[in-house]
C-alpha positions as CSV (number, residue, x, y, z in Angstrom):
1,X,4.5,30.7,-188.1
2,X,7.3,33.3,-188.3
3,X,8.6,34.5,-185.0
4,X,9.3,38.2,-184.7
5,X,12.7,37.7,-183.0
6,X,14.2,34.9,-185.2
7,X,17.9,35.2,-185.4
8,X,18.2,37.8,-182.6
9,X,20.6,37.4,-179.7
10,X,19.4,38.6,-176.3
11,X,20.9,39.0,-172.8
12,X,18.7,39.2,-169.7
13,X,20.5,40.0,-166.5
14,X,18.8,38.7,-163.4
15,X,17.2,36.1,-165.6
16,X,17.0,33.2,-163.2
17,X,13.7,34.1,-161.4
18,X,10.7,36.5,-161.5
19,X,10.5,39.1,-164.2
20,X,13.8,38.3,-165.8
21,X,13.0,34.6,-166.2
22,X,9.5,35.4,-167.6
23,X,11.1,37.8,-170.1
24,X,13.7,35.3,-171.1
25,X,11.0,32.7,-171.8
26,X,9.0,35.2,-173.9
27,X,12.1,36.2,-175.9
28,X,13.0,32.6,-176.6
29,X,9.4,31.8,-177.6
30,X,9.7,34.5,-180.2
31,X,12.8,33.0,-181.7
32,X,15.7,34.7,-179.9
33,X,18.7,33.0,-178.5
34,X,18.8,34.1,-174.9
35,X,21.7,34.4,-172.5
36,X,20.7,34.8,-168.8
37,X,22.7,35.7,-165.8
38,X,22.1,35.4,-162.1
39,X,24.2,34.9,-158.9
40,X,22.9,31.4,-157.8
41,X,23.9,28.5,-160.0
42,X,21.1,26.2,-159.0
43,X,18.4,28.8,-159.9
44,X,20.2,29.5,-163.2
45,X,20.3,25.9,-164.1
46,X,16.6,25.5,-163.4
47,X,15.8,28.6,-165.4
48,X,17.8,27.5,-168.4
49,X,16.0,24.1,-168.3
50,X,12.6,25.9,-168.1
51,X,13.4,28.2,-171.1
52,X,14.7,25.4,-173.2
53,X,17.6,24.9,-175.7
54,X,17.6,28.5,-176.8
55,X,19.0,29.5,-173.3
56,X,22.5,29.8,-172.1
57,X,23.1,30.5,-168.4
58,X,26.1,32.4,-167.1
59,X,26.7,32.8,-163.4
60,X,27.4,36.5,-162.8
61,X,26.8,39.3,-160.3
62,X,25.8,42.5,-162.3
63,X,27.5,44.7,-159.7
64,X,30.9,43.0,-160.2
65,X,32.6,44.4,-163.3
66,X,34.9,41.4,-163.8
67,X,31.7,39.2,-163.9
68,X,30.3,41.4,-166.6
69,X,33.5,41.2,-168.6
70,X,33.2,37.4,-168.5
71,X,29.6,37.5,-169.6
72,X,30.4,39.6,-172.7
73,X,33.4,37.5,-173.5
74,X,31.2,34.4,-173.5
75,X,28.6,36.1,-175.8
76,X,31.3,37.4,-178.1
77,X,32.8,33.9,-178.4
78,X,29.6,32.0,-179.0
79,X,27.2,34.5,-180.7
80,X,29.4,37.4,-181.9
81,X,26.8,40.1,-181.4
82,X,23.9,41.3,-179.2
83,X,20.6,42.6,-180.6
84,X,18.6,42.9,-177.3
85,X,19.8,43.8,-173.8
86,X,17.3,43.6,-170.9
87,X,19.3,45.1,-168.0
88,X,16.9,43.7,-165.4
89,X,19.1,42.6,-162.4
90,X,18.3,44.5,-159.3
91,X,16.6,44.4,-156.0
92,X,16.2,46.0,-152.6
93,X,14.7,45.8,-149.2
94,X,12.9,48.1,-146.8
95,X,14.4,50.4,-144.2
96,X,12.9,53.7,-142.8
97,X,14.9,56.8,-143.1
98,X,16.3,56.7,-139.6
99,X,17.5,53.2,-140.0
100,X,19.3,53.4,-143.4
101,X,22.9,52.3,-143.3
102,X,25.9,52.7,-145.6
103,X,25.6,49.0,-146.3
104,X,22.0,49.2,-147.3
105,X,22.6,52.2,-149.6
106,X,25.8,50.8,-151.2
107,X,24.3,47.3,-151.8
108,X,21.2,48.7,-153.6
109,X,22.9,51.4,-155.6
110,X,25.8,49.0,-156.6
111,X,23.3,46.6,-158.2
112,X,20.5,48.9,-159.3
113,X,22.5,51.9,-160.6
114,X,26.2,51.0,-160.9
115,X,25.4,47.5,-162.2
116,X,23.0,48.8,-164.8
117,X,25.4,51.5,-166.0
118,X,28.3,49.1,-166.6
119,X,26.0,46.3,-167.9
120,X,25.0,48.7,-170.7
121,X,28.4,50.3,-171.2
122,X,30.2,47.0,-171.5
123,X,27.6,45.8,-174.0
124,X,28.2,48.6,-176.5
125,X,30.9,46.8,-178.6
126,X,28.7,43.8,-179.1
127,X,25.4,45.7,-179.6
128,X,24.5,46.0,-183.3
129,X,23.3,49.3,-184.8
130,X,19.6,49.4,-184.3
131,X,19.7,47.3,-181.2
132,X,17.2,47.5,-178.3
133,X,18.1,48.2,-174.7
134,X,15.5,47.8,-172.1
135,X,15.9,48.8,-168.4
136,X,13.9,47.8,-165.4
137,X,12.7,50.6,-163.2
138,X,9.6,50.6,-161.0
139,X,6.5,52.7,-160.2
140,X,8.3,53.6,-157.0
141,X,10.5,56.0,-159.1
142,X,7.4,58.3,-159.3
143,X,5.6,57.4,-156.1
144,X,6.4,57.8,-152.4
145,X,6.7,54.5,-150.5
146,X,7.4,54.3,-146.7
147,X,10.7,52.7,-145.8
148,X,11.6,52.2,-149.5
149,X,13.4,55.4,-150.3
150,X,16.8,54.0,-151.3
151,X,15.3,51.5,-153.7
152,X,13.0,54.1,-155.1
153,X,15.8,56.6,-155.7
154,X,17.8,53.9,-157.5
155,X,15.0,53.3,-159.8
156,X,14.5,57.0,-160.5
157,X,18.2,57.0,-161.6
158,X,17.5,54.1,-164.0
159,X,14.7,56.0,-165.6
160,X,17.0,59.0,-166.3
161,X,19.6,56.7,-167.7
162,X,17.2,55.8,-170.5
163,X,16.5,59.5,-171.4
164,X,20.2,60.3,-171.5
165,X,21.4,57.2,-173.2
166,X,18.8,57.5,-175.9
167,X,20.7,60.7,-176.9
168,X,24.2,59.2,-176.4
169,X,23.3,56.3,-178.8
170,X,21.2,58.1,-181.3
171,X,23.8,58.0,-184.0
172,X,23.8,54.2,-183.9
173,X,20.0,53.9,-183.9
174,X,20.0,52.1,-180.6
175,X,16.7,52.5,-178.7
176,X,16.7,52.7,-175.0
177,X,13.4,52.2,-173.1
178,X,12.3,51.4,-169.6
179,X,9.6,49.1,-168.2
180,X,8.3,50.2,-164.8
181,X,6.3,47.4,-163.1
182,X,3.8,47.8,-160.4
183,X,3.3,45.1,-157.8
184,X,4.2,41.8,-159.6
185,X,3.8,38.4,-158.0
186,X,7.5,37.5,-157.8
187,X,9.9,36.0,-155.2
188,X,11.4,39.5,-154.7
189,X,8.0,41.1,-153.8
190,X,7.2,38.3,-151.4
191,X,10.6,38.4,-149.8
192,X,10.0,42.0,-148.6
193,X,8.1,40.6,-145.6
194,X,8.1,37.4,-143.5
195,X,6.2,34.5,-145.0
196,X,3.3,34.9,-142.5
197,X,2.7,38.5,-143.7
198,X,3.0,37.8,-147.4
199,X,-0.7,37.3,-148.2
200,X,-1.5,40.5,-146.3
201,X,1.0,42.4,-148.4
202,X,-0.4,41.0,-151.6
203,X,-3.9,41.9,-150.6
204,X,-3.0,45.4,-149.5
205,X,-1.2,46.1,-152.8
206,X,-4.0,44.6,-154.9
207,X,-6.4,46.9,-153.2
208,X,-4.5,49.9,-154.6
209,X,-4.5,48.7,-158.2
210,X,-7.5,49.7,-160.3
211,X,-7.5,46.3,-161.9
212,X,-7.8,44.8,-158.4
213,X,-5.0,42.3,-158.6
214,X,-1.2,41.8,-158.7
215,X,0.5,41.6,-162.0
216,X,2.2,38.4,-163.3
217,X,5.8,38.2,-164.5
218,X,4.6,37.1,-167.9
219,X,2.8,40.4,-168.4
220,X,6.2,42.2,-168.1
221,X,7.8,39.7,-170.3
222,X,5.4,40.4,-173.2
223,X,6.1,44.1,-172.9
224,X,9.8,43.4,-173.1
225,X,9.3,41.4,-176.3
226,X,7.3,44.4,-177.7
227,X,10.0,46.9,-176.9
228,X,12.7,44.5,-178.3
229,X,10.9,43.9,-181.6
230,X,10.4,45.9,-184.8
231,X,6.9,46.6,-183.6
232,X,8.5,49.2,-181.4
233,X,10.8,50.6,-184.0
234,X,9.8,54.2,-183.3
235,X,9.6,53.8,-179.5
236,X,12.6,55.4,-177.8
237,X,13.3,56.8,-174.4
238,X,9.9,55.9,-172.9
239,X,8.9,54.6,-169.5
240,X,6.2,52.0,-170.0
241,X,4.2,51.5,-166.8
242,X,2.9,48.0,-166.4
243,X,1.0,48.5,-163.1
244,X,-2.7,47.9,-163.6
245,X,-3.1,51.6,-163.3
246,X,-1.7,51.9,-159.8
247,X,0.6,54.9,-160.4
248,X,-1.7,56.4,-163.0
249,X,-4.7,57.4,-160.9
C-alpha cells in the first residue's frame, strides 16, 4: 500500500516523549524519514528505537541557537532537504500571578516562543517550496487557566506566528498551521502536579471535556500527519483544536 509521505523528510522537535514522539511515529509509519530532537539522550535513544529505522535522534535544546545550527547541519549533510517541520518542543509549569519570577517567565518564553521562532527561521534554507510547517500551541491560548498565565501567553504567541508566517512564506507555497491540543495524557501533563494528585487532575480535566476523557498523544500525531500531507494542500494558517470539544463549548 502506498504511504502518503513516502520520500518526505521530517523534523520533530521535542520528539522524545509525549505528543512529539507520537507524531514522529505516525510520520514514519506514513513513509517519512524522521529526525527527532530532545534534551535527554536516554529518552532520545529509546524514542528512536520505538520509531524504528526511519528515525534519527539528535540531542538538542530548542532554546539554544547553536544546538539548532547543529541539528540543521546534520539534516543538510544526511538528507539535504526538509519537507515537514513539526516545531513541537515546549513546556511549562504553574505559578499564580503573585509568584511569577523572571526565571519562570524567561524559561518558558525561551523555549515556547524564542525556540519556536528560531527553529522555523533556521529551517528556511532547507525547507522545500511547498513544505509544511506545523506548530504546537494549546487550548490555553484561548482560555483562562489559573496559575498558568505565562505558559498560556506563550502559546498565544505561537498561534500568531502561524498567521504571520503564512504571509511571510506565501511566495514559496509553504503552509504554516497550528495544532492546539486539549488535555492529553502525556508525561508533561502528569508532571504539573505531584504523583499522588495526578489521577485527580486527570479526572477533573476529563470532566470538562464533552467527550468525557483525556486525549491520547496518537490522536495529535494523526492530525499532524494530515496537516503535513497533500490531503491538507489547501489548509493554511489554521488552528486545529484537538480537545474533545473542551474549548469549543
